[in-house]
C-alpha positions as CSV (number, residue, x, y, z in Angstrom):
1,M,48.6,-139.7,-48.5
2,G,49.0,-141.5,-45.1
3,T,48.1,-139.6,-42.1
4,G,49.2,-142.0,-39.4
5,G,51.7,-141.0,-36.7
6,G,54.9,-142.6,-35.9
7,A,55.9,-142.1,-32.2
8,R,55.7,-144.9,-29.6
9,L,56.4,-145.1,-25.9
10,R,58.1,-147.8,-24.0
11,L,59.2,-148.1,-20.4
12,E,62.2,-150.0,-19.0
13,A,63.4,-150.6,-15.4
14,G,66.1,-148.1,-14.7
15,G,68.3,-150.7,-13.1
16,A,67.9,-153.3,-15.8
17,G,71.3,-154.2,-17.2
18,G,72.9,-151.4,-15.4
19,S,76.2,-151.5,-13.5
20,G,75.8,-148.8,-10.9
21,G,72.2,-148.9,-10.1
22,A,70.9,-148.4,-6.6
23,G,69.6,-151.9,-6.2
24,G,66.3,-153.2,-7.6
25,S,64.3,-151.9,-10.5
26,G,62.1,-150.0,-8.1
27,Q,64.9,-148.0,-6.5
28,S,66.2,-147.0,-10.0
29,G,62.6,-146.3,-11.2
30,L,61.8,-146.4,-14.9
31,I,63.4,-145.0,-18.0
32,G,60.8,-143.8,-20.5
33,E,61.8,-144.0,-24.1
34,V,59.9,-142.2,-26.9
35,V,60.8,-143.8,-30.2
36,L,60.3,-141.9,-33.5
37,D,59.0,-144.7,-35.7
38,R,58.5,-143.6,-39.3
39,P,61.8,-144.9,-40.8
40,E,60.3,-145.1,-44.3
41,A,59.9,-141.3,-44.1
42,M,63.2,-140.7,-42.3
43,N,61.2,-140.2,-39.1
44,S,59.9,-136.9,-40.3
45,L,57.3,-135.1,-38.2
46,N,53.7,-135.1,-39.6
47,T,50.7,-133.8,-37.7
48,A,49.7,-137.2,-36.3
49,T,53.3,-137.8,-35.0
50,L,53.4,-134.4,-33.3
51,G,50.1,-135.2,-31.5
52,E,51.6,-138.5,-30.3
53,L,54.8,-136.8,-29.1
54,T,52.8,-134.3,-27.1
55,E,50.8,-137.2,-25.5
56,H,53.9,-139.2,-24.7
57,F,56.0,-136.4,-23.3
58,T,53.1,-135.1,-21.2
59,A,52.4,-138.6,-19.7
60,L,56.1,-139.1,-18.9
61,G,56.4,-135.7,-17.3
62,A,53.5,-136.5,-15.0
63,D,54.8,-140.0,-14.0
64,P,56.7,-140.0,-10.7
65,D,58.2,-143.4,-11.5
66,V,60.0,-142.2,-14.6
67,R,63.5,-140.9,-13.7
68,V,64.9,-140.3,-17.2
69,V,63.4,-139.9,-20.7
70,I,65.3,-141.0,-23.9
71,V,64.3,-139.9,-27.4
72,S,65.5,-142.3,-30.0
73,A,64.5,-143.3,-33.5
74,A,63.9,-146.4,-35.6
75,G,65.7,-147.2,-38.8
76,E,69.3,-146.6,-39.9
77,R,69.2,-143.5,-42.0
78,A,67.8,-140.8,-39.7
79,F,67.0,-139.7,-36.2
80,C,64.6,-137.3,-37.7
81,A,64.7,-135.3,-40.9
82,G,62.5,-132.5,-39.7
83,A,59.0,-131.6,-40.8
84,D,57.2,-133.8,-43.3
85,L,57.5,-131.6,-46.3
86,K,55.4,-134.0,-48.4
87,E,52.5,-133.5,-46.0
88,R,53.2,-129.8,-46.0
89,A,53.4,-129.5,-49.8
90,A,49.7,-130.5,-49.9
91,M,48.7,-127.9,-47.4
92,S,47.3,-124.4,-48.0
93,D,48.9,-121.4,-46.3
94,A,46.1,-121.5,-43.8
95,Q,46.6,-125.2,-43.1
96,V,50.4,-124.6,-42.5
97,M,49.5,-121.9,-40.0
98,A,46.8,-124.2,-38.4
99,Q,49.5,-126.9,-37.9
100,R,51.8,-124.6,-36.1
101,P,50.2,-125.2,-32.6
102,A,50.9,-128.9,-33.0
103,F,54.6,-128.3,-33.4
104,R,54.6,-125.8,-30.5
105,A,52.8,-128.2,-28.2
106,A,55.1,-131.2,-28.9
107,F,58.3,-129.3,-28.3
108,A,56.9,-127.5,-25.3
109,A,56.0,-130.9,-23.7
110,L,59.6,-132.1,-24.2
111,L,61.1,-128.9,-22.8
112,A,58.7,-129.1,-19.8
113,L,59.9,-132.6,-18.7
114,P,61.0,-132.4,-15.1
115,Q,63.3,-135.4,-15.7
116,P,66.5,-135.4,-17.6
117,A,66.0,-136.0,-21.3
118,I,68.6,-137.6,-23.5
119,A,68.6,-137.6,-27.3
120,A,70.1,-140.7,-28.9
121,V,71.0,-139.4,-32.4
122,H,72.1,-141.4,-35.4
123,G,72.0,-140.4,-39.1
124,F,70.3,-137.2,-40.1
125,A,69.0,-134.8,-37.4
126,L,67.9,-131.9,-39.4
127,G,65.5,-129.0,-38.8
128,G,62.9,-130.1,-36.4
129,G,65.0,-133.3,-35.8
130,C,67.9,-131.2,-34.6
131,E,65.5,-129.1,-32.5
132,L,64.2,-132.3,-30.8
133,A,67.8,-133.1,-29.9
134,L,68.4,-129.5,-28.8
135,S,65.3,-129.7,-26.5
136,C,66.9,-132.5,-24.6
137,D,69.5,-132.0,-21.8
138,V,72.1,-134.3,-23.2
139,I,72.8,-135.3,-26.8
140,V,74.5,-138.6,-27.5
141,A,75.4,-138.8,-31.1
142,D,76.9,-141.8,-33.0
143,A,79.6,-141.5,-35.7
144,T,76.9,-141.4,-38.4
145,A,75.1,-138.3,-37.0
146,V,74.6,-135.3,-39.2
147,L,73.0,-132.3,-37.5
148,G,71.8,-129.0,-38.9
149,L,69.1,-126.3,-39.2
150,P,68.6,-125.9,-42.9
151,E,65.4,-124.0,-42.7
152,T,66.7,-120.9,-44.5
153,T,67.5,-123.0,-47.6
154,V,63.7,-123.7,-48.0
155,G,62.5,-120.2,-47.1
156,L,61.9,-120.8,-43.4
157,V,63.4,-120.0,-40.0
158,P,63.9,-122.6,-37.3
159,G,60.7,-122.4,-35.3
160,C,60.8,-125.0,-32.6
161,G,63.5,-123.5,-30.4
162,G,66.5,-123.7,-32.8
163,T,67.4,-120.1,-32.8
164,Q,67.3,-119.9,-29.0
165,L,68.6,-123.4,-28.0
166,L,71.4,-123.6,-30.5
167,A,72.7,-120.2,-29.4
168,R,72.6,-121.3,-25.8
169,R,74.6,-124.4,-26.6
170,V,77.3,-123.2,-29.0
171,G,77.2,-119.4,-28.7
172,P,75.6,-116.8,-30.9
173,G,78.4,-116.6,-33.5
174,R,78.4,-120.3,-34.2
175,A,74.6,-120.5,-34.1
176,A,74.5,-117.7,-36.7
177,D,77.0,-119.5,-38.9
178,L,74.9,-122.7,-38.9
179,I,71.5,-121.1,-39.2
180,F,72.3,-118.5,-41.8
181,S,74.2,-120.9,-44.0
182,G,72.0,-123.9,-43.4
183,R,75.0,-126.1,-43.4
184,R,75.2,-129.5,-41.8
185,V,77.9,-130.8,-39.4
186,G,79.1,-134.3,-38.7
187,A,79.4,-135.8,-35.2
188,D,83.0,-134.8,-34.6
189,E,82.4,-131.1,-35.5
190,A,79.1,-131.2,-33.5
191,A,81.1,-132.4,-30.4
192,A,83.9,-129.8,-31.0
193,I,81.4,-126.9,-31.0
194,G,79.2,-128.2,-28.2
195,L,76.3,-129.3,-30.3
196,A,76.8,-133.0,-29.2
197,D,77.8,-134.0,-25.7
198,R,79.0,-137.5,-26.4
199,V,80.1,-139.1,-29.6
200,V,80.0,-142.9,-29.7
201,P,80.7,-145.5,-32.4
202,A,78.2,-146.0,-35.2
203,G,75.1,-147.9,-34.1
204,Q,75.7,-147.3,-30.3
205,A,73.8,-144.1,-29.7
206,R,70.8,-145.8,-28.1
207,E,72.9,-148.2,-26.1
208,K,75.1,-145.5,-24.7
209,A,72.1,-143.2,-24.0
210,F,70.6,-146.0,-21.9
211,E,73.9,-146.5,-20.0
212,L,73.9,-142.8,-19.1
213,G,70.2,-143.0,-18.3
214,R,70.7,-145.9,-15.9
215,Q,73.5,-143.9,-14.1
216,I,71.1,-141.0,-13.7
217,A,68.2,-143.1,-12.6
218,A,70.3,-144.6,-9.8
219,N,70.7,-141.1,-8.2
220,S,68.4,-139.2,-5.9
221,P,65.2,-138.3,-7.8
222,V,64.8,-135.2,-5.7
223,A,68.4,-134.1,-6.4
224,V,68.4,-134.8,-10.1
225,R,65.1,-132.9,-10.7
226,A,66.3,-130.0,-8.6
227,A,69.6,-129.9,-10.5
228,K,67.7,-129.8,-13.8
229,R,65.6,-126.9,-12.6
230,A,68.7,-125.0,-11.6
231,L,70.3,-125.6,-15.0
232,R,67.3,-124.7,-17.0
233,N,65.9,-121.9,-14.9
234,G,69.2,-120.2,-14.3
235,A,70.1,-119.9,-18.0
236,G,70.0,-116.4,-19.3
237,L,69.7,-114.8,-15.8
238,T,72.3,-112.5,-14.3
239,L,74.9,-114.4,-12.2
240,A,73.4,-113.2,-8.9
241,A,69.8,-114.2,-10.0
242,A,71.1,-117.6,-11.3
243,L,72.9,-118.3,-8.0
244,D,69.5,-117.7,-6.2
245,V,68.0,-120.3,-8.5
246,E,70.8,-122.7,-7.6
247,D,70.3,-121.9,-3.9
248,A,66.6,-122.8,-4.1
249,A,67.5,-126.1,-5.8
250,W,70.1,-126.8,-3.2
251,R,67.7,-126.1,-0.3
252,T,65.1,-128.5,-1.9
253,A,67.7,-131.3,-1.9
254,A,69.3,-130.5,1.4
255,S,66.0,-130.5,3.2
256,S,65.0,-133.8,1.7
257,A,65.2,-137.3,3.3
258,D,67.2,-138.3,0.2
259,R,70.1,-136.1,1.4
260,R,70.1,-137.7,4.8
261,E,70.0,-141.2,3.3
262,G,72.7,-140.4,0.8
263,I,75.1,-139.2,3.5
264,A,74.3,-142.2,5.7
265,A,74.8,-144.6,2.8
266,F,78.2,-143.0,2.0
267,A,79.3,-143.3,5.6
268,E,78.1,-146.9,5.8
269,K,79.7,-147.9,2.4
270,R,76.4,-149.1,0.9
271,R,74.1,-148.1,-1.9
272,P,71.5,-145.6,-0.9
273,A,67.8,-146.5,-0.7
274,W,66.3,-143.2,-1.7
275,P,63.2,-142.4,0.4
276,S,61.7,-140.4,-2.4
277,A,61.8,-143.6,-4.5
278,C,60.4,-146.0,-2.0
279,G,56.8,-144.9,-2.4
280,S,57.0,-145.8,-6.1
281,Q,59.1,-149.0,-5.8
282,A,56.2,-151.5,-6.1
283,R,54.7,-149.6,-9.0
284,S,58.0,-149.5,-10.8
285,E,58.5,-153.2,-10.4
286,D,55.0,-154.0,-11.6
287,R,55.5,-151.8,-14.7
288,S,59.1,-152.4,-15.6
289,Q,58.1,-154.8,-18.4
290,E,55.5,-152.5,-19.9
291,R,55.8,-151.8,-23.6
292,S,53.0,-149.3,-24.2
293,G,53.1,-148.2,-27.8
294,G,50.4,-145.6,-28.3
295,R,49.3,-145.5,-31.9
296,S,51.6,-147.4,-34.1
297,G,50.9,-145.1,-37.0
298,D,50.3,-145.6,-40.7
299,R,53.5,-147.0,-42.2
300,S,52.6,-146.5,-45.8
301,E,55.2,-144.9,-47.9
302,H,55.0,-141.2,-47.0
303,G,58.4,-140.0,-47.9
304,G,59.2,-137.1,-45.7
305,S,62.8,-136.0,-46.2
306,G,61.9,-132.7,-44.6
307,A,64.4,-130.0,-44.1
308,G,62.9,-128.6,-41.0
309,V,59.8,-127.0,-39.5
């Protein structure tokens, strides 16, 4: 049985090919893309891949040049079919439990990103694959997308945020419907219930995710990160407490040099040159052509049509 991972990391200039960027590649920073790359196993999550995901998300979160993170997948059949059940079938109960921290660490690193994260979903996104998408801020799904949390059909419970993140997106009743039944939904139904944010033609999920990413990358890094903190940290609080979280985010942006530059640029009818980005401009330009892959992974047939984690 192959044990190689299948997640690689690449960086792209945020302004590359964009139509609303804030000037050069440095001003728009970098877009980090984490690519699930086990298409022969429907991009299922084995232990090695989980370690690579943790490494990549942690590195991106610590990189001040990265403005947006996109999670995409190789191949045509699946974004991610969940846990690698072929790997798990060979495990003892003790080994299954020992693998648990690897799942927790990978998903925690994605949720902890200070930058906006966009999932570019095509084909099957089931179990842990659906939870990867749910852990992102925006889900762009193409017409081939099929999403679901089928863990109860194999004697499990969603264990990487599915019970909590799905309910926050679609409401407790719809979350219960999907989780208890284990049924799958296509792209149109996913959009109708709030599980997908944008539905695009087949084969265009990654392209459209990058279009959105470039739009975001052109905006103030200070304001975008503060807005994400407000959205994430305010969820689940009372309205009064959540408004305090928003006020803290507003004060962070309002007291920044980016706010002064943004207003000046608006008045002068020009694109803003964000002060918070200027310190990293040279680094971004130097790195905009990087294609750092991490471990490419063992691509032997490892068939992992996993239902979930």
